[in-house]
C-alpha positions as CSV (number, residue, x, y, z in Angstrom):
1,M,-8.9,-17.5,-17.3
2,L,-7.9,-20.1,-14.1
3,P,-10.2,-19.7,-10.8
4,E,-7.7,-18.0,-9.2
5,Q,-7.4,-15.1,-11.5
6,R,-11.0,-14.8,-11.8
7,K,-11.3,-14.3,-8.1
8,R,-8.8,-12.4,-7.6
9,T,-9.8,-10.1,-10.9
10,V,-13.5,-9.5,-8.8
11,V,-11.7,-8.5,-6.2
12,E,-10.1,-6.1,-7.9
13,L,-13.2,-5.2,-9.6
14,V,-15.2,-4.9,-6.8
15,S,-12.6,-2.7,-5.1
16,E,-12.2,-0.1,-7.9
17,R,-15.9,0.3,-8.3
18,D,-17.1,0.1,-4.8
19,G,-19.1,-2.6,-5.3
20,C,-20.5,-4.7,-8.2
21,S,-23.3,-6.7,-9.2
22,V,-23.3,-10.5,-9.5
23,E,-24.9,-9.9,-13.1
24,E,-22.0,-7.2,-13.9
25,L,-19.3,-9.5,-13.0
26,A,-20.7,-12.4,-14.9
27,D,-20.5,-10.0,-18.1
28,E,-17.4,-8.9,-17.3
29,L,-15.7,-12.1,-16.8
30,D,-17.8,-13.9,-19.0
31,V,-18.9,-16.7,-17.0
32,S,-22.1,-17.8,-15.5
33,K,-24.0,-16.0,-12.8
34,A,-23.6,-19.4,-10.6
35,T,-19.8,-18.8,-11.0
36,I,-19.6,-15.5,-9.8
37,R,-21.9,-16.3,-6.9
38,R,-19.5,-19.3,-5.7
39,D,-16.4,-17.1,-6.3
40,L,-18.4,-14.6,-4.3
41,S,-19.4,-17.0,-1.5
42,E,-15.3,-18.3,-1.0
43,L,-14.2,-14.8,-1.1
44,E,-16.6,-13.6,1.3
45,D,-15.3,-16.8,3.6
46,E,-11.9,-15.6,3.4
47,R,-13.0,-12.2,4.3
48,L,-12.3,-10.6,0.9
49,V,-15.4,-9.4,-0.4
50,D,-18.4,-8.8,1.6
51,R,-21.7,-10.0,0.1
52,S,-24.9,-7.6,-0.6
53,H,-28.1,-7.8,-2.1
54,G,-27.3,-9.2,-5.2
55,G,-23.9,-8.9,-5.5
56,A,-20.8,-7.5,-3.3
57,V,-18.8,-4.4,-1.9
58,P,-15.2,-3.9,-1.0
59,A,-14.8,-5.4,3.0
60,T,-13.6,-2.1,3.9
61,A,-14.5,0.8,6.2
62,V,-13.3,3.3,8.0
63,G,-12.9,1.4,11.6
64,R,-12.6,-1.7,9.8
65,E,-8.9,-2.7,7.9
66,Q,-8.3,-5.2,5.1
67,T,-5.6,-7.9,5.6
68,Y,-2.7,-7.8,3.9
69,M,-3.8,-11.1,1.7
70,Q,-6.7,-8.7,0.8
71,K,-4.7,-5.7,-0.7
72,E,-1.8,-8.1,-2.2
73,V,-4.3,-9.2,-4.4
74,Q,-5.9,-5.5,-5.6
75,N,-4.2,-3.1,-8.3
76,L,-1.3,-5.4,-8.8
77,E,-0.2,-4.1,-12.3
78,A,-0.6,-0.3,-10.6
79,K,1.4,-1.6,-7.6
80,A,4.5,-2.9,-9.8
81,S,4.5,0.4,-12.0
82,I,4.5,2.5,-8.9
83,G,7.4,-0.3,-7.5
84,A,9.8,0.4,-10.6
85,R,9.1,4.5,-10.8
86,A,10.0,4.7,-6.7
87,A,12.8,2.5,-7.2
88,G,14.4,5.2,-9.0
89,E,14.7,7.2,-6.0
90,I,17.3,4.9,-4.3
91,H,20.9,6.3,-4.2
92,D,24.3,4.5,-3.4
93,G,25.1,4.7,0.3
94,Q,21.9,5.9,1.8
95,V,20.1,4.0,4.6
96,V,16.6,3.5,3.1
97,F,13.2,2.6,5.4
98,F,11.0,0.3,3.8
99,D,7.3,0.6,5.5
100,S,5.3,-2.2,5.7
101,G,2.6,-2.8,2.6
102,T,1.8,-4.3,-0.4
103,T,3.1,-1.4,-2.8
104,T,6.4,-0.9,-0.8
105,I,6.9,-4.5,-1.1
106,Q,6.8,-3.8,-5.3
107,V,9.5,-0.9,-4.4
108,A,11.6,-3.6,-2.5
109,M,11.3,-6.2,-5.3
110,Q,13.0,-3.4,-7.7
111,A,15.4,-2.2,-5.6
112,P,19.0,-2.0,-6.7
113,S,20.4,-5.5,-6.7
114,D,23.5,-5.1,-5.4
115,A,24.7,-3.5,-1.5
116,S,25.2,-0.1,-2.5
117,F,22.5,0.8,0.2
118,I,21.5,-0.1,3.9
119,P,17.5,-1.3,3.7
120,V,15.8,-1.1,7.3
121,T,12.1,-2.3,7.5
122,N,9.1,-3.2,10.0
123,S,8.1,-5.6,7.8
124,P,9.4,-9.3,7.8
125,L,8.1,-9.9,4.3
126,L,9.9,-7.3,2.9
127,A,13.0,-8.1,4.9
128,L,12.9,-11.4,3.2
129,E,12.4,-9.5,-0.4
130,L,15.0,-7.3,0.0
131,G,17.2,-9.9,1.4
132,K,17.2,-11.8,-2.1
133,N,19.8,-9.1,-3.2
134,A,23.2,-9.2,-1.6
135,N,22.3,-6.6,1.3
136,D,22.0,-6.9,5.3
137,V,18.6,-5.7,6.2
138,K,18.1,-4.0,9.6
139,L,14.3,-5.1,10.9
140,T,12.8,-2.9,13.7
141,G,11.9,-5.9,16.0
142,G,8.7,-5.8,17.9
143,T,5.4,-7.4,18.0
144,L,4.4,-8.6,14.6
145,R,0.5,-7.8,13.8
146,H,-0.8,-10.8,12.1
147,R,-3.4,-8.5,10.0
148,T,-0.7,-6.5,8.7
149,R,2.5,-8.3,8.7
150,A,4.0,-5.0,10.2
151,L,6.1,-4.8,13.4
152,V,4.6,-2.6,15.7
153,G,4.8,-2.0,19.6
154,P,7.3,-0.5,22.3
155,S,10.5,-2.4,20.8
156,A,9.7,-1.3,17.4
157,E,9.1,2.2,18.6
158,S,12.5,2.5,20.8
159,F,14.3,1.3,17.5
160,M,13.0,4.1,15.6
161,D,13.7,6.6,18.5
162,R,17.4,6.3,18.0
163,T,17.6,5.4,14.1
164,N,17.7,7.9,11.1
165,F,17.0,7.4,7.5
166,D,18.0,9.2,4.2
167,L,15.1,8.1,2.3
168,L,11.7,6.6,3.2
169,F,8.8,4.9,1.0
170,L,5.8,5.4,3.0
171,G,2.5,3.8,2.7
172,T,-0.6,4.8,3.4
173,N,-4.6,3.5,3.7
174,G,-6.1,6.7,2.8
175,I,-5.0,10.2,1.3
176,D,-7.6,12.7,2.1
177,A,-8.6,15.7,0.1
178,D,-7.1,17.8,2.5
179,G,-3.6,16.1,2.5
180,A,-4.0,14.1,5.7
181,L,-2.6,10.8,5.6
182,T,-4.4,7.8,7.5
183,T,-4.5,4.5,8.7
184,P,-7.0,2.2,10.5
185,N,-4.2,1.1,13.5
186,E,-3.0,3.4,16.1
187,D,0.1,1.2,16.7
188,E,0.8,1.8,12.9
189,A,0.2,5.1,12.6
190,R,2.5,5.9,15.7
191,M,5.4,3.8,13.9
192,K,4.3,5.5,10.8
193,Q,4.9,8.9,12.3
194,L,8.2,8.0,13.8
195,M,9.2,6.7,10.2
196,V,8.5,10.6,8.9
197,E,10.1,12.0,11.8
198,N,13.1,10.4,11.3
199,A,13.7,10.5,7.6
200,E,15.4,13.4,5.4
201,R,13.2,12.6,2.3
202,V,9.4,10.8,2.1
203,V,8.4,9.2,-0.9
204,L,4.5,8.2,-0.5
205,V,3.8,5.6,-2.7
206,G,-0.1,4.5,-3.5
207,D,-2.1,3.9,-6.2
208,R,-5.5,6.0,-7.3
209,T,-7.8,4.1,-4.7
210,K,-6.5,5.5,-2.0
211,F,-7.2,9.0,-3.1
212,G,-10.0,10.8,-0.8
213,D,-10.1,8.0,1.7
214,R,-9.9,8.5,5.1
215,S,-9.4,5.8,7.8
216,F,-9.6,6.0,11.8
217,V,-5.9,7.5,12.8
218,Q,-4.2,10.6,10.7
219,F,-0.2,10.1,10.8
220,A,1.3,12.7,9.1
221,S,-0.2,15.2,5.7
222,L,1.0,16.1,2.3
223,E,3.3,18.9,4.2
224,D,5.5,15.4,5.0
225,V,5.8,14.5,1.8
226,D,8.6,15.2,-1.0
227,V,7.2,12.9,-3.8
228,L,4.1,11.2,-4.4
229,V,4.6,8.2,-6.4
230,T,1.1,7.2,-8.1
231,D,-0.5,5.7,-11.1
232,A,-2.7,8.8,-11.9
233,E,-2.4,12.2,-11.6
234,P,-4.6,13.7,-8.5
235,T,-7.4,15.9,-9.7
236,G,-9.6,18.8,-7.7
237,E,-9.3,19.2,-3.9
238,L,-6.2,16.5,-3.6
239,A,-4.4,18.4,-6.6
240,E,-4.4,21.8,-4.9
241,A,-3.5,20.0,-1.7
242,C,-0.4,18.7,-3.4
243,D,0.6,22.1,-5.0
244,A,0.2,23.7,-1.5
245,A,2.4,20.9,0.1
246,D,4.5,21.9,-2.8
247,V,4.7,17.7,-3.5
248,T,6.3,16.1,-6.6
249,V,3.7,14.2,-8.2
250,G,5.3,11.0,-10.3
251,T,2.8,8.8,-12.3
252,E,3.4,5.3,-13.6
253,G,0.6,3.6,-14.8
254,P,0.4,0.0,-16.2
255,D,0.3,1.1,-19.6
256,D,3.6,3.2,-19.4
257,R,5.8,0.5,-18.3
């Protein structure tokens, strides 16, 4: 395994397990503890993990926000599978809004390659991806947040106030057991709220690591969602919340492709 691949796997394992020891990572990846310590030091410098006594923990908390770079290396297979499943929701002639994010960009990557729909987004990264096909892409405008690569602010909100969409692919940082959808940043929460309000159909995309998580600001709830596309069936209270909100759950994991 190449060093960059190994470090990507380290970030995924630390995130999935909510922390790992040096010994655990060394055994899992069949490398020396010294190699893992060096990897963790470099990943901490990049703010992809936080060092702890004897290992590392995810660089995230309710009030702290992961960067786009942190999230784009996590759970890539699951996100690609979710993207493939969700892209099937797009139909000819629709105006489709793509929320910024590392899962929604997977939907954009697997969207129809012709100009059969009108894409709109608040993410320059997604706009570039969608523009690889035959589409002209509409951007909200606004201020680019460096941390998440999302466009926010009064100009972006003004665009949202005067537009409507047939379909929304929505991302979230957390899906709480009571059905709350949350994100760490107030400006992004406002944009997501406007997306939901102006969309005829809402498809929420997120892998199982979002289940049970809660961030700083609530922007919507499962009551606002028509479809949840994920990589594992919700269980317990979250499953009950999906049922109560009449949300259709579509699962597509790496082994199902």
